[in-house]
C-alpha positions in Angstrom: 0.0 0.0 0.0 1.3 3.5 -0.9 1.8 6.2 1.8 0.2 9.1 0.0 -3.2 9.1 1.8 -3.2 10.3 5.4 -6.3 8.2 6.2 -4.2 5.0 5.6 -1.6 5.9 8.2 -2.1 5.6 12.0 0.3 5.7 14.9 1.7 2.3 15.6 1.8 0.8 12.1 5.1 -0.3 10.4 6.1 1.7 7.4 9.1 2.2 5.0 10.1 5.8 4.7 12.7 7.8 2.8 14.6 10.1 5.1 15.5 13.7 4.0 19.2 12.7 3.7 18.3 9.6 1.6 16.0 11.3 -1.0 18.7 11.3 -3.7 19.4 7.6 -3.3 15.9 6.5 -2.4 17.2 4.3 0.5 14.3 3.1 2.6 14.2 3.0 6.4 11.7 0.8 8.2 10.1 1.9 11.4 6.9 2.3 13.5 4.9 5.5 13.2 4.9 7.7 16.3 3.4 11.0 14.8 1.9 12.1 11.5 3.4 15.4 10.5 1.6 16.2 7.2 -1.7 18.0 7.8 -3.2 17.6 4.2 -5.2 14.4 3.3 -2.9 13.6 0.3 0.7 14.3 -0.6 2.2 13.1 -3.9 5.6 12.3 -2.3 4.2 10.5 0.7 2.8 11.6 4.1 5.6 12.9 6.4 5.8 11.0 9.7 8.1 10.8 12.8 9.1 7.3 13.6 9.4 5.9 17.2 13.2 6.2 16.7 12.8 10.0 16.2 13.7 9.9 12.5 11.4 11.9 10.1 10.6 10.9 6.6 8.0 10.4 3.9 6.1 7.1 3.8 6.7 5.1 0.6 5.0 1.9 1.6 2.9 0.5 4.5 3.9 -2.9 5.8 0.9 -5.1 6.6 
């Protein structure tokens, strides 16, 4: 599942995100969502979240 719709993302789910410093390479980081930072319902590059680890990135996929 893609991470472009805010309604699909809730705190506590596992996601793959691209961190700001990894945007050029596209390297994915897996983690658990702590906070949703994007206010809009849709974002073409992925909803921005803060992981439990404190890292911030845009959701590229939701791990079910």
